[in-house]
N, C-alpha and C positions, 0 to 999 in steps of 0.2 A: 284126273287133275293132279294126282300126287306126283306125276313125273315132271310137272312144270318146275322150272327154276325161277328164282327171284331173290328178293332180299332175305336176309337172315331171319328165320322164324323167331317168334317170341320177343321181338324188339320191344324195349321199354318205351313208354310214352316219352317223347322228346323231340319229335319233328316240329320244326317251327313253321308256322303258316306262311311266313314271308319267303321261305326258301323255295328253290325250284322243286324239290321233292314234295314239299307241302302243297304247292299249287297242283302238282300232278295228282296227289292223293285226293284233294278236294274236287278236282275235275272228274276223277273216277267215280267218287261216291255220288256227286251231283248227277252225272249222266245215268248212273244205275237207278237212282231214285226217280229221276225225271222220266226214264223209260216207262216205269210202272205208272207214274203220274199221268203221262201222256195218254196211255190207254184208258185210264180212268175218266179222262175228260172228253174223250171222243166216241167211246163205244155207244153210249146212250144216243148221241147224235146220229150215229150210223144205223140204228135199229130199223127205221122204216125202209131205208135203202137195202139193207140185208134181207129184210122180209120179202120185198118185191123180187130181188134177184134170186133168192133161194126158194121162193114160194112157201115161206115158213109161216106157221101159225103164231099167234101171240104167245102161247105157252112155250113154244120153241125159242122165241126171242127173250122171254123171261129167263129161260135156262142159259142163254148166251151170256146174260149178266150174272146169273146166280151160280153157274158152274164154277166160275172164277172165284166168286165171293165165298162159296162153300169151302173149297179147298184152302183158300187163303185164311178164312176165319178159323177153320179147324186146326191148321198147322202153323199159325203165326207164332205161338209160344214154343212149339217144337222147333221152328226155324231159329229163334233166338237161342234156345238151348243148344242146338247143334253148332251154332257159331261159337259159343263158349267152349264147346267140347273139342271140335275138330280144328278150330282156328277160324277167326272171323274173315280173314282174307279168303281162305279156302271156301268157306260157306258162301261168300259173295260171288266168287268165281263160279262155283257150281250153280248158284241160283241164277246168275246172269246167263250162263250157257244154256241151262234148262229153259229159262224164259224165252231165249232166242229161238231154240228149236221148236218150242210150243207155239211161238208167234208165227214162225214159218208155216207150221201145220195149220194154224188158223187162216192165214192168208191163202193157202192152197186148198182149203177144204172144199170138196165138191158138193157137199150137202149139209143140211142143218145138224145131223147127228155127229158128223165128223167135227164140225165147228164147235159144238158143245163139248165134246170129249177133249179137243185141243185146248179149249178155254179152261177146263178143269186142270189140265196139265200146266197151263200158265200160272194158275194159282199156287201150285206147288213151288214153282220157281220164285214167284213173288214172296212166298212165305220165308224163303231163304234170303233173298236179297233185301227185302224191306227192313228187317231189324238189323241186318248185317251192315248196311251202309252207315247208319248213325252210330252203331257200336264201334265201327272202325274210327270214326271221328273222335269218339270219346277215349279210345284206347291208344291211339298212336300219336296224337298231337301233344305238344308240350302243355302242361297244366295252365300256363299263362295265356295260351292261345286257344284253349278249348271253347270258351264262350264265343269268341269271334268266329271260330271255325263253324260252330253250330249255327250261329246267326247267318253266316254266308251260305251254309248248306240249306238252311230253311228258306232264305230269300231266293236263291238261285233255283231251288226245286219248285218254289212257288211260281217262278217265271215260266217254268215248263208247263205248269197248269194253265197259266195265262195264254201261252202260245198254242195250247191244245186246240181251242176252238178255231183259230185261224188255220193252222196246219191241217187239222183233221177235216175241217169243212172243205178246204181246198183239195185234199186227197180224195175225199168222197165224191165231190163233184167233178174232179179231174180224172186222174188215173183209175180211181175206183176205191170202194170201201176196203178191199183186200190190202191196200197199201197202208192202212192204219196199223196193221199187224206186221207186214213185211218190212216196214221202215225200222222196226226194232232190231233186225238182224245186223245191218251195218253199225248201228249204235252199239250193240252188244260186242261186236268185234273190237271196236275202239276201247270199250271198257275193259275187256279181257287183256288186251295188249298192255294197257296202262297198269292194270292190277298186277300182272305178272312181273313187269319191269320196275315198278316204282313203289308199290304198296307193301309195307312190312306186315308180317304175320303177328297176330296177337290172339291170346286165348285165356280163359279162366283156368288157372292151374288146379282149382278145387272142383271144377265142374265134372271132371272125369270120374271122380270118386262117388258122385251122387247118382243113384239109379234113375234112369229116365222113365217117365210114366207113359209107356207105350199103350197100355190098356186104356188109360184116360183119353189119350189122343184118338184112338179108334172109336171109343164110345161117343166122344164129342162129334166126330165126323158122321157117324151113323145117325145120331140124334138130329143133327142139322139137315142131313140128306133126307131122312124120312119125313120130317115135318115140311120141308120145302117141297118135296115131291107131292105130298098130299095137298098142299095149298095150291100149287100150280096145276096139278091134275084135276082139281075140283073147280077150276075157273068156269064161271057160267053155270055152276050147279051140277056139273057132270060128275057126280059122285059114283064110285065103283068099288068093287071088292079090292082092287089093287090099291086105290088111293086110301081106303080105310085101313088096309094092312100096313101101308107105308106109314100112316099116322100112328098106328099102334106100335110099330117097331121104333119109330122116333121117340115116342113118349117113354117106352120101356128103356130104351138106350139112355135117355136123359136121366131117368130115375136111377139106373145102374151107375151112370157117371157120378152122380152126387154121392151114392153109397161108396163107390170105389175111392173117390177123392177124400172122403171123410176118414177112411181107414189107412190110406197110404202114408208112409213116413215122408216121402218127397213127392207130393202130388203136383200135377201140372197146374191145377187151379187150387191153391190153398184156401179152403173155405174159411179158415180163421180170419182172413182179411175182412170178411163180411161181418165180423163182430163189431167192427167200427161202423156206427150208424152213419157217419159222414161219408165213409167210403161206399157203403151200400146206396145211400141217397144219390151220390154223384154218379154212380154207374146206372142207377135207375133213370136219372136225368139223361145220361148218354143214350140209353135205349130209346127214350121218347124223342129227343132232339134229332138224333141221327136217323131215326126212322122217318121223321118229318122231312129232313133234308133229302134222304134217299128217295122217298116217295115222290116229292115234287120235282126233283131233277130227273127222275125216270119218266114222268108223264109230260113235263113241259116241252122237251124237244119233239115228242110225238104230236102234241097239240099244235106247235108252231108249224111243223112240216105238213101234217095231214089236214088239219082244220083251217090253217091260215095260208097254206101254200108256200111256205118258206122253202128255199133249198137248204142243203146241209150246212153250207158255209154261213148263211144268214142265221140259221137256227143256233149254230154254235156261237157266233158273235153276239147274238141277242142276250146270252147269259153271261157275257164277259163282265158286266158291272159287278156281279157277285164276287168273282175272283179279284178284280181290281180293288174293290172296297176292303176285302179281307187282307190283301197284301198291304194296303195303306193303313188300316185302322186296327188290326188285331194286336200288334205290339203295344199300341197306346191303350187299348182295352186291358191288356195284361198289366200295364203299369197302374192303371186306374184301380184295378182289383187289389193290387198290392197296397195302395194308399188307403182305400176306404173299405176294403173287405170285398169278397166276391159276391155277396148276396145281391146288392143292387143290380150289377150287370147280368147276373144269372136269372133275375126275375124280369128285368126290363128287356134284355136281349131277345129271349124267346117270344115275348109279347109283341115286340116290333116285327120279328120274323113272321109271326102269325098274321099281323096286319098286312105284311107284304104278300103273303100267300092268299089272303082274302081279296086283296086288290086284283089278283089274277082271275077272279070271277068275272072281271070286265073283259078278259081276253077271249075273243071268239072270232069267227069268220069276219073278215073285213076290218078288224081292229087295227088302228094305226099304231106303229111301234112307239113313237114319241109320247103319245097320249095314254096308252094303256099298258104296253109291255114294259117299257123302260121304268116307269115309276114303281111297278110291282117288283121287278127284279132288283132295283136299287134299294127298296125298303127291306126286301129279304136279305140282301147282302149286308146292309147296315145292322140288322138284327143278329145275323150270324157273326159278324165282326165283334159284336159286343159280348157274346157268350162263349165263343170257342176257346180263347186263351184263359179266361177265368175258370172254365170247366176243367181244363187240363191242370191248372194250378191247384184247384180244390182237390182233385184226385191225388195229386202228389202230396198235398198238405195233410191228407187224411191218414197217412201211414208214417212209420218211422223212416228217416232218410235212407237207411240201409235197405229198405224194401221198395224204394221208389221205382227202380227198374221193373220189378215184378208188377207193381201196381199199374204202371204205365202200360205194360204189355196186356194186362187184363182189360184195361180201359180201351185200348186199341181194338182188342177182340170184341168187346161189347159193341163198339161202334159199327164194326163190320157185320156182326150178327144182326144188328138192328136193320141195316140196309139190306142184308140178305132176305130177312123175313118180310120186310115191307114190300120188296119187289115181288116176292112170291104171293103175298096176300092181297095187295092193293087191287089188281085187276079183278080178282074174285069179289072183293068188297064193293067195287063201283060198277060191276056188271059188264066188264069188257072182256070178251072171250073170242076164240076162234080167229076169224079174219076181220073182226069188227074194227081193228086198229087201222084198216085201210079206208074206212068210211068216215068222212068228215063229221057227220051229224052224231054218230055213235061216240067218236073220240071226244067231241066237244062236250057232250053230256057227261061222259065219264070223267073228263078232266075237271069239270066243275065240282063233281062229287068228291074227287080225290083232293082238291084244294081245301074243301071244308074239313075233310078227315085229317089232312096234314096240319092244318091250323089248330085243330083240337090237340094233336100230339105236342105241338109247341107250347100250348097253354098248359098242358099237363106237366111238361118239363118246368115251366115257370112256377106252377103251384108246388111242385116237389121242392124246388129251391127255397121258396118262401116258407115252407113248413119245416124243412130239415137242415138247411145250411145256416148255421149260426155264426155271425162274424167273430164273436169272441173265441169260438173253437178253432177258427182258421187263421185269423190275423197274426197271432204270435208265431205260428210256423212259417208265415210268409216273410217275416221281418228280415231274415238272413238268406232267403231263397234266391237263386239266380233268376235273372230276368227271363220270363217265359218266351220261348221261340215258337212261332206258329207257322203252319203250312196252309196252303190253299186246300179246301176240303170239298172240292167238286167231285162228283162221281163216287169212287170207292175210297176216298181218302178218309182218314180218321185222325183223332187228336194227336198232335205232335209229341214225340218222346222228348223228355227233358234232358238237358245236357249233363245232369249230375250222375247218371247211371247208364250202363249199357242196356240194350233192349231186353235182355233176359238175364236172370240171376237165380242161382239155386235158392229155393225157399228157405226161410229162416227155420231154425230148429223148433221143436215142440215147446221149448220153454219160453220162446218169444211170443208176445201177444201184442197186437196193435192197440194203440191207445184209442180210447173213445173220444 
């Protein structure tokens, strides 16, 4: 990538959004983010078709989702740091090219093992391009245009999430599931051409002087891989020496990660952030709420296709009200949190989402869409719309402004880890294993158990907000904050980064302490 030519490196922020170059830059970052968003909204819908075509077990399908989530979660902070160091345009170009090659490998995979390996490689590319796209918006546009640029980026990327069910369902039922990956290749070529010709380079001049926490990144990946492998390998009670060893390795790596991060001068995850009770509570809520989202959106497409007989397109479109409501209502919920404090929407939103999930107990073989499916997904979407923006705002308000980028990166990682672990653990918890996902009666029973479990997770999130989020601690910091921008959160998405800071930032020095 270093041989590519393009705009002068290290250009100062000053590109106007209304200029031709500004429109090219916005097009580039929207297409890059949309490419990752598209995969997130359609892979779950494609799982039953993939399973039938490849003869894959449920645990293999879990790994199709989790191999991507594993590498993305473990390397997201690394990707942001790399963009700061080597240049954000260069990191975006590298991430998009990597994502495209891995997508082609997914589309051409002859068996489940190859597909899982290619999905893991996709996550590496996603870890580079996901923080890089918004960091470029923050670093190259004129300060007067940054809020509008972030708003346009958020809205247009959300449109990609909304189009995902239509496009993905059509591809799965038409040319085949492989095209949900292969379509990324031409999109990536367009992004690369625009990036090289029109996007200026930017980097953090101080980042190169800070040592990168390679040990922390490796330990985090080993911890997540070991725990996930143990949970997936134990589905249906099939415990073995291998799964036990994987669990032990994961736990030991997790403990070592905490010990290493506590002692490093520049850790990947500064544990000092968690001295803020509000920051800890907000991330605890994130784990609960995004586990609930990830679990129900993993199981619902399987229920619709296997138990109710939907085709892939119909199953994708059935969940569209969630995306539509979030695009319509999330900005309004963010404004509401700014006026009255985040506690009411953070309590009411998860409770409403839990009610929507419990309404899904009515969904079963023969259930009419208008009477049973639509009300449930609409109530779920309403609840998510109420809490997603205030949750992001609370995380950002829990730390000093100069640490907002780091806090947002940590919260994004927490959301993805929650989805990773719930997809690994949920089938084991609800008794779905082997090829049971192909039998309507087994899927229906397990789906109803999963709905109850996900509703409990939402209620736990609401209880955490009620107990620990105090309006007086948050509202003063929201008074001058920028209006929160939100993205659709279907599939593997996570809380939107705020426009005030890039996706990653070197941690504050030891003398700095977050306010309680």
